[in-house]
C-alpha positions as semicolon CSV with decimal commas, in nm:
position;residue;x (nm);y (nm);z (nm)
1;M;0,000;0,000;0,000
2;P;0,139;0,345;-0,085
3;K;0,216;0,580;0,200
4;A;0,172;0,956;0,216
5;R;0,316;1,210;0,456
6;I;0,146;1,549;0,479
7;N;0,322;1,852;0,627
8;L;0,086;2,133;0,729
9;A;0,189;2,483;0,834
10;S;-0,020;2,789;0,916
11;I;-0,007;3,111;1,112
12;E;-0,368;3,058;1,227
13;I;-0,413;2,753;1,449
14;S;-0,792;2,744;1,403
15;K;-0,765;2,707;1,024
16;L;-0,497;2,440;1,068
17;N;-0,729;2,243;1,298
18;Q;-1,015;2,270;1,044
19;I;-0,796;2,119;0,771
20;I;-0,685;1,839;1,004
21;E;-1,047;1,753;1,088
22;A;-1,133;1,743;0,716
23;I;-0,842;1,506;0,648
24;K;-0,953;1,285;0,940
25;E;-1,306;1,260;0,797
26;I;-1,176;1,169;0,450
27;A;-0,943;0,904;0,597
28;K;-1,232;0,755;0,796
29;K;-1,463;0,745;0,489
30;T;-1,200;0,581;0,269
31;K;-1,085;0,347;0,552
32;V;-0,722;0,459;0,526
33;E;-0,508;0,417;0,837
34;M;-0,392;0,752;0,972
35;H;-0,134;0,855;1,232
36;G;-0,129;1,207;1,365
37;P;-0,154;1,496;1,373
38;I;0,194;1,509;1,520
39;P;0,275;1,860;1,650
40;L;0,610;1,995;1,532
41;P;0,791;2,285;1,702
42;T;0,628;2,624;1,651
43;R;0,853;2,870;1,471
44;R;0,849;3,229;1,598
45;L;0,956;3,502;1,359
46;K;1,042;3,819;1,553
47;H;1,096;4,160;1,396
48;T;1,186;4,477;1,590
49;V;1,148;4,821;1,427
50;R;1,203;5,171;1,559
51;K;0,888;5,381;1,608
52;S;1,048;5,709;1,504
53;P;1,058;5,746;1,123
54;C;1,361;5,978;1,111
55;G;1,584;5,840;1,389
56;D;1,569;6,155;1,605
57;G;1,404;6,166;1,945
58;K;1,324;5,889;2,186
59;A;1,460;5,543;2,108
60;S;1,138;5,342;2,132
61;F;1,069;5,024;1,940
62;N;0,777;4,814;1,816
63;R;0,816;4,438;1,844
64;F;0,623;4,215;1,605
65;Q;0,598;3,838;1,618
66;M;0,450;3,579;1,382
67;R;0,404;3,219;1,497
68;I;0,409;2,939;1,242
69;N;0,233;2,627;1,371
70;K;0,322;2,296;1,208
71;R;0,162;1,949;1,207
72;L;0,258;1,619;1,045
73;I;0,010;1,352;0,926
74;D;0,096;1,003;0,797
75;L;-0,160;0,822;0,579
76;G;-0,158;0,460;0,468
77;V;0,074;0,345;0,745
78;N;0,091;-0,031;0,808
């Protein structure tokens, strides 16, 4: 039987969970064995920028962060 490994990544965890539930339903309907979702480490992208546009004045900064959530699903596993 062929095997498939699906890597999923998203910045919105709710949308990622919706996709996982849809894959689970399809696997159940087609009677394919499924392992997962296996959570992988969340990647955090951090970016710091200075608030002042010209560089004069107070040295204050804005800090932005984007989290990338990842999951792994194996289909057709023996």
